[in-house]
C-alpha positions in Angstrom: 15.1 0.8 18.5 12.4 0.1 21.8 10.8 -3.1 20.5 12.6 -6.1 19.5 10.6 -9.2 18.2 12.5 -12.8 16.8 10.7 -15.9 15.7 11.8 -19.3 15.3 10.6 -22.5 13.8 10.5 -24.4 10.5 7.4 -25.0 8.3 6.7 -28.2 9.4 8.5 -28.9 12.2 7.0 -28.6 16.2 6.3 -25.1 16.6 6.4 -21.8 15.8 8.1 -19.9 18.7 8.0 -16.1 18.9 9.7 -13.6 21.4 9.2 -9.8 21.6 10.6 -7.8 24.3 10.2 -3.8 25.1 6.1 -3.9 25.6 5.6 -1.5 29.3 4.1 -3.0 32.1 0.3 -2.7 32.5 -0.9 -3.6 29.2 -4.2 -5.8 29.4 -3.2 -8.8 27.2 -4.8 -12.2 26.5 -4.6 -14.6 24.3 -7.8 -13.9 22.6 -7.1 -10.8 20.6 -3.9 -12.7 18.8 -6.2 -15.9 18.0 -8.5 -13.5 15.9 -5.9 -12.5 14.0 -4.2 -15.9 13.1 -7.7 -16.7 12.4 -7.7 -14.0 9.7 -4.5 -14.4 8.6 -5.9 -18.3 7.4 -9.0 -17.1 5.8 -9.1 -15.7 2.2 -10.3 -17.2 -1.8 -7.2 -18.9 -3.1 -5.7 -20.5 0.1 -4.5 -24.3 0.3 -5.1 -27.3 2.7 -2.4 -26.6 5.0 -5.2 -23.9 6.5 -7.5 -26.4 7.3 -5.0 -28.9 9.1 -3.6 -26.3 11.4 -5.9 -24.6 14.2 -2.8 -21.6 15.3 -4.0 -22.1 19.0 -1.4 -19.7 20.1 -0.2 -19.9 23.9 1.4 -17.6 25.9 4.7 -18.8 28.0 5.7 -15.7 29.8 5.5 -11.5 30.1 1.9 -11.5 31.2 0.2 -12.3 34.8 -3.3 -12.2 35.8 -3.8 -10.3 32.2 -1.6 -7.9 32.4 1.7 -7.3 30.8 4.7 -7.4 33.6 7.4 -5.8 31.3 9.5 -8.5 30.5 9.7 -10.7 26.9 6.8 -12.0 25.9 7.2 -15.8 24.2 4.6 -17.2 22.3 4.2 -20.6 20.7 1.7 -22.0 18.3 2.1 -26.0 17.7 2.2 -27.3 13.9 -0.5 -29.9 13.9 0.7 -31.2 10.8 4.3 -32.3 12.3 2.8 -35.8 13.5 2.5 -36.5 9.3 6.5 -35.0 9.2 8.4 -36.4 12.5 10.7 -38.9 10.6 11.5 -36.0 8.0 11.9 -33.1 10.7 13.1 -34.7 13.8 15.7 -33.0 16.0 17.6 -36.3 16.1 19.0 -38.3 13.4 17.1 -41.2 13.2 18.4 -43.2 10.7 15.7 -43.2 9.1 15.9 -43.5 4.6 15.9 -39.9 3.6 12.3 -39.1 1.6 10.8 -35.1 0.8 14.1 -34.7 -0.5 14.2 -31.4 -2.3 16.6 -31.6 -5.7 15.4 -29.1 -8.3 15.1 -25.3 -7.2 11.2 -23.6 -7.8 12.1 -20.8 -9.6 11.2 -17.1 -8.0 12.2 -19.4 -4.3 14.7 -19.1 -1.9 15.4 -22.4 -2.8 18.7 -22.3 -5.0 20.6 -19.7 -3.5 19.8 -20.5 -0.1 21.3 -24.0 -0.9 24.3 -22.1 -2.5 24.9 -20.0 0.5 24.4 -22.3 3.2 25.9 -25.4 1.8 22.8 -27.8 2.0 22.8 -31.2 0.5 18.7 -30.7 0.5 17.1 -27.8 -0.2 14.0 -29.2 2.4 16.6 -27.2 5.0 15.8 -23.9 3.1 11.9 -24.1 2.0 11.2 -24.8 5.7 12.4 -22.0 6.9 11.5 -19.5 4.0 7.8 -20.8 4.0 5.4 -18.3 4.6 4.1 -20.5 7.5 6.3 -18.7 9.6 4.4 -15.4 9.2 1.8 -17.2 11.8 3.9 -15.9 14.5 4.8 -12.8 13.2 1.1 -11.9 13.3 1.0 -13.4 16.2 3.7 -10.8 17.5 1.9 -8.1 16.0 -1.2 -8.9 17.4 0.5 -8.1 20.9 2.1 -4.8 19.5 -1.3 -4.1 17.9 -3.5 -4.2 21.5 -0.5 -1.7 22.3 -1.2 0.3 19.6 -5.0 0.5 20.6 -4.6 1.1 23.8 -2.9 4.2 22.7 -6.1 5.4 20.2 -4.5 3.7 17.3 -6.6 1.4 14.9 -4.8 -0.7 12.1 -6.9 -2.2 9.4 -6.4 -3.2 5.3 -8.0 -3.7 2.2 -7.2 -5.5 -1.3 -7.4 -3.6 -3.9 -6.6 -6.1 -6.7 -5.7 -9.8 -7.3 -4.2 -11.0 -10.5 -5.1 -7.5 -12.0 -8.6 -7.8 -11.6 -10.6 -6.2 -8.9 -14.2 -6.4 -7.5 -15.5 -9.9 -5.7 -16.6 -11.6 -8.0 -13.8 -10.6 -10.7 -11.3 -11.6 -8.3 -12.7 -14.9 -7.4 -13.0 -15.7 -11.4 -9.3 -14.8 -11.9 -8.3 -17.1 -8.4 -10.4 -20.1 -10.1 -9.1 -19.3 -13.4 -5.7 -19.9 -12.0 -6.3 -22.8 -9.8 -8.0 -24.7 -12.9 -4.0 -23.8 -15.0 -2.3 -24.8 -11.8 -1.1 -21.3 -11.7 -0.8 -18.6 -8.9 -1.7 -15.0 -8.8 -0.5 -12.0 -7.1 -2.1 -8.6 -6.3 -2.0 -5.2 -4.5 -3.4 -4.4 -1.1 -3.2 -1.2 1.2 -2.9 -1.2 5.1 -4.0 1.8 6.9 -3.3 3.1 10.6 -5.6 5.6 11.7 -5.3 8.2 15.5 -1.7 8.5 15.1 -0.4 11.1 17.2 1.9 13.6 15.3 5.4 13.3 15.3 6.5 10.2 15.0 9.7 9.7 13.5 11.7 12.1 12.5 14.0 14.2 9.8 17.0 14.7 11.8 19.0 11.6 10.5 18.6 9.1 7.6 17.4 6.1 10.2 14.9 8.0 12.0 12.8 8.9 9.0 9.5 6.3 9.8 9.2 5.4 6.1 12.0 3.4 6.3 11.4 1.0 8.8 7.6 0.9 7.8 8.8 -0.1 4.4 11.5 -3.0 5.7 8.8 -4.3 7.3 5.9 -4.7 4.5 8.9 -6.2 2.6 10.0 -8.4 4.6 6.6 -10.3 3.8 7.3 -13.1 1.7 6.5 -12.3 -2.3 6.3 -8.7 -2.0 8.3 -6.7 -4.5 7.0 -3.3 -3.9 6.0 -0.6 -1.5 4.6 2.9 -1.6 3.2 5.3 1.1 0.4 7.5 -0.2 0.7 8.4 -4.0 3.7 6.9 -4.5 4.8 5.8 -7.8 2.1 8.3 -8.9 4.0 11.0 -7.4 6.8 10.8 -10.1 4.7 11.2 -12.7 1.9 14.6 -12.0 3.2 18.3 -11.0 4.1 19.2 -7.5 0.7 21.2 -7.3 -1.2 17.7 -7.6 1.4 15.8 -5.7 1.0 17.9 -2.0 -1.5 18.4 0.9 -2.4 22.0 0.5 -2.8 23.3 4.3 -5.9 25.0 5.7 -7.4 26.6 9.4 -8.6 24.3 11.7 -9.9 25.7 14.5 -6.4 26.1 16.7 -4.8 24.1 14.8 -3.7 23.4 10.8 -5.9 21.1 8.7 -5.1 19.4 5.3 -7.5 19.4 2.2 -5.9 16.2 1.2 -4.0 12.8 2.1 -1.6 12.3 -0.8 1.7 12.1 1.0 -0.1 8.9 2.7 0.0 10.4 6.6 4.0 10.9 6.5 5.9 14.2 5.5 9.7 14.7 6.1 10.2 11.5 7.9 7.3 12.0 10.5 3.6 11.1 11.1 1.6 14.0 10.0 -1.7 13.0 12.1 -3.5 12.0 8.9 -4.3 8.4 8.4 -1.3 6.2 7.2 -1.4 4.5 3.7 0.8 2.0 2.8 0.5 -0.3 -0.7 2.4 -3.6 -1.4 2.6 -5.3 -4.7 2.9 -9.4 -4.1 3.8 -11.1 -6.8 2.6 -14.5 -7.5 3.7 -17.1 -5.3 6.5 -19.5 -6.6 4.8 -22.9 -6.4 2.9 -24.0 -9.0 1.0 -26.9 -9.4 2.2 -26.7 -13.3 5.8 -26.2 -12.4 8.2 -24.3 -14.6 11.4 -25.1 -15.9 14.2 -25.9 -13.4 17.4 -27.9 -13.4 17.9 -31.4 -10.9 20.9 -30.7 -9.1 22.0 -33.9 -8.7 22.2 -34.9 -12.2 22.4 -31.6 -13.2 19.7 -32.4 -16.3 16.9 -30.1 -17.3 13.5 -31.1 -15.2 10.8 -29.7 -13.9 10.8 -27.6 -10.6 9.5 -29.1 -7.3 6.1 -28.7 -6.3 5.0 -28.1 -2.5 1.9 -27.5 -0.8 0.9 -24.1 -1.8 -1.7 -21.6 -2.1 -3.3 -20.1 -5.4 -3.2 -16.6 -4.2 -2.2 -15.5 -0.9 -3.0 -11.8 -1.4 -5.8 -11.4 1.1 -3.3 -13.1 3.9 -0.6 -11.2 3.0 -2.9 -7.7 3.4 -3.4 -9.2 7.0 -0.1 -10.5 7.9 1.0 -6.5 7.0 -1.4 -5.3 9.2 1.2 -7.0 11.7 4.4 -6.2 10.7 2.9 -2.3 10.3 1.8 -2.5 14.0 5.2 -3.5 14.9 6.6 -1.0 13.4 4.5 1.4 14.9 4.4 0.6 18.3 8.1 0.9 18.3 7.8 4.5 17.1 5.6 5.4 19.9 7.4 3.7 22.3 10.8 5.7 21.1 8.8 9.3 21.2 6.8 8.4 24.5 9.3 6.1 26.5 8.2 4.9 29.8 8.5 1.4 31.2 4.6 0.9 32.1 1.8 2.2 30.8 0.8 4.4 33.5 3.8 6.6 32.3 3.0 6.2 28.7 -0.5 7.0 28.6 -0.3 10.9 30.5 2.7 11.5 28.0 0.7 10.4 24.7 -2.3 12.7 26.2 -0.3 15.6 26.8 1.6 15.8 23.4 -1.9 16.2 21.8 -2.5 18.8 23.9 0.7 20.1 23.0 0.5 19.8 19.2 -2.1 22.5 18.9 -1.2 25.9 18.2 
């Protein structure tokens, strides 16, 4: 692994912090493209009121000087503006204040119950603050840095929503989300991430942990509420004969062309040069305004689940977030193949490889 990153911070804590290490020097970088992606994450029908509170004004703390990376770790910070309303609850110091906003009743489908058991917490607030999807704002910020690197290498990453709550098409999706909101319910959905301009041969077939499908799938599956990931035809390939599942070759100038892209741009653990296509299934969010049955862990009696501020649907946001997660995995794969400590080393190697990969 050439690229490493970490995030820190709680949903209603002071800030989200991130560090990404392994990017070469000489990459033109500013806060503007990061802010652009963070703004995209906040949008979408079905989002909750938290998006109106937070500006997600990211700040680069280190690793960039005079508009270019210097090869050292890049540190980012996003202040949580809502912390002003939670200071007594989320303060680092014990101020001896009366406890409020404790979480005693777990939400089915969330990390609350298992997290409490695993870490021996008395208050499940300690679980949900970190397990919250608020943390993904920093992953988008870090992924946006990786995206800038990929774009310098000629790679573009984009996404689209396939369906929400089983509905597709703008009007049908809007109606489904509005109906779920009125019912106090939530909706999941399916989205697709695509990467174009990838060089041939990222990843490898020679060892299990070098096959590119692994880190790509892990990146997307690491996102909150994702329950399924497929590349190319995915599960459909299990239902059709081989004659309809693979991509036939044909002569194309001095190289070999593909008649289709059923593999989703990956064969044998390596990129084919075709667009990479990843599809993911997101379950409905676990916080319902009309809560499910649960158990009050203080009294061990039946109760309705805890209600925390939440979205009705976050599928559109999940697609945007997954662009960043895929960008992080792909940037690592590019660095693994083309190496180098500076952009002036990497870009010529990439250009030469593109020439050499023709027959």
